[in-house]
N, C-alpha and C positions, 0 to 999 in steps of 0.2 A: 422476481429476480432479485438478487443482491446486489446493491453497489455502492459505490463509496463516494465520500465527497472528499474536499478538504479539510475537513473537520473530523473526519474516521480517525479513530486512535490505531495506529499501525498495530497493536497487539488483536484488536477487534478482527482485524482485517487476516491476520494468521490463523485465527481460530477459527472464522468463517468462510475462508477462501486461501487456504495453505496452498494450492497450485498457485497462486500468484507469486511466492516468494521470488523466484528468479526472476521477475520484474523488478523486485526491489533489490536482488543482490547485482544484477547488470547497471545497475548506477549508482552502486556503492555503500547501500544501507545493508551492511553486512551482520550489525548487530539486533537483528529482529526479535531476539529474545531476550535482550538484555532490560534493565531498569526502565532505561528512556521509554522503548517501545509501548510499555504498558501503560504511558501516560503520555506520550506524543501524537501529536495528528499527524497526518500527513503532510499537510503545510507546514509545521516546524521541522519534519524530517527531510521535505524537498529543501528548505530553506538552510538547514544543516548542512546539506551535500550537494548546493549550487545549482540544483534541478527547477525547473518551473513547474509549476504545480498542477497548473488546471492541462497542460499536455499529457502530463503524467497520470493525473486521475482519469483523463480521457482513455489513456491506454491501458491502463488498470480494467477499467470498465469494459471495453471492448474485449479484451482477455476472457473477462466473466463472462460475458454475453457469449461469445463464439465458442466458449468450452463448456458452458453450463455449469460452471463452478459456483459455489458460495452456499450460504444457508438458505 
């Protein structure tokens, strides 16, 4: 099963689990395909958007597990 960590690059998530995009959009991460996404970790993105990383990672992983998405 695909899982992310705080060190996972945002772009990699968009490639491997694109169905998670709404979770990123709802917390203000609208630039999922921009240059930052190709080199920015989930932790860095969360810091930039004022979101606590651990609860967000847990939410994304729960979504992935519940919906069977991901590489």
